[in-house]
C-alpha positions in Angstrom: 27.9 -5.1 -6.0 26.3 -3.1 -8.8 28.4 -5.0 -11.4 27.4 -8.4 -10.1 24.6 -10.3 -11.9 21.2 -9.8 -10.5 17.8 -11.2 -10.7 15.0 -8.6 -10.7 11.5 -9.9 -9.9 8.4 -8.0 -10.9 5.7 -9.2 -8.6 1.9 -8.5 -8.6 1.2 -9.7 -12.1 -2.3 -10.7 -11.0 -3.0 -6.9 -10.7 -2.4 -6.4 -14.4 -5.0 -9.0 -15.1 -8.2 -6.9 -14.9 -10.4 -10.0 -14.4 -8.5 -11.2 -11.4 -7.5 -9.9 -8.0 -9.5 -8.8 -5.0 -12.4 -6.4 -5.2 -10.3 -3.5 -4.0 -7.7 -4.2 -6.8 -10.2 -4.0 -9.7 -9.9 -0.8 -11.7 -6.5 0.1 -10.6 -4.4 1.6 -13.3 -0.7 1.2 -13.8 1.5 4.0 -15.2 3.2 1.6 -17.6 2.1 -1.5 -19.4 4.1 -4.6 -19.0 6.0 -4.2 -22.3 7.0 -0.6 -21.5 8.1 -1.5 -18.0 10.2 -4.4 -19.3 11.8 -2.2 -21.9 12.7 0.4 -19.4 14.1 -2.1 -16.9 16.2 -3.8 -19.5 17.6 -0.4 -20.7 18.5 0.5 -17.1 19.9 -2.9 -16.1 21.1 -4.8 -19.2 23.0 -7.3 -17.2 20.0 -8.3 -15.1 17.8 -11.3 -15.3 14.3 -10.1 -15.3 11.5 -12.3 -14.1 7.7 -11.9 -13.8 5.6 -13.5 -11.1 2.5 -13.4 -9.0 3.2 -14.8 -5.6 -0.5 -14.6 -4.8 -1.3 -16.9 -7.8 2.0 -18.8 -7.4 2.8 -18.0 -11.1 6.6 -18.0 -11.6 7.4 -18.9 -8.0 8.9 -22.3 -8.9 10.9 -20.8 -11.7 12.3 -18.2 -9.4 13.3 -20.8 -6.9 15.1 -22.9 -9.6 16.9 -19.8 -10.9 17.9 -18.6 -7.4 19.3 -22.1 -6.7 21.3 -22.1 -9.9 22.4 -18.5 -9.3 23.6 -19.2 -5.7 25.4 -22.4 -6.9 27.2 -20.5 -9.6 28.3 -17.7 -7.2 29.6 -20.3 -4.7 31.4 -22.2 -7.4 33.1 -19.1 -8.8 34.3 -18.0 -5.3 35.9 -21.5 -4.6 
């Protein structure tokens, strides 16, 4: 399973946007900025497809669904 292609989704992009989010989210600090997180994830999982999204704002949700559909179809076709 660890060697199979994966899709890793980083959610909560709206939290990185300081101007957006709920009142309680404003001022939250992250340990890593987006570029550093992406770098570390790609180093740890070079075979993985990395996606960014905000389910709350619906950013990246459609792209995720399209990629998941293609991914499932590819896996089904390869096992036939």
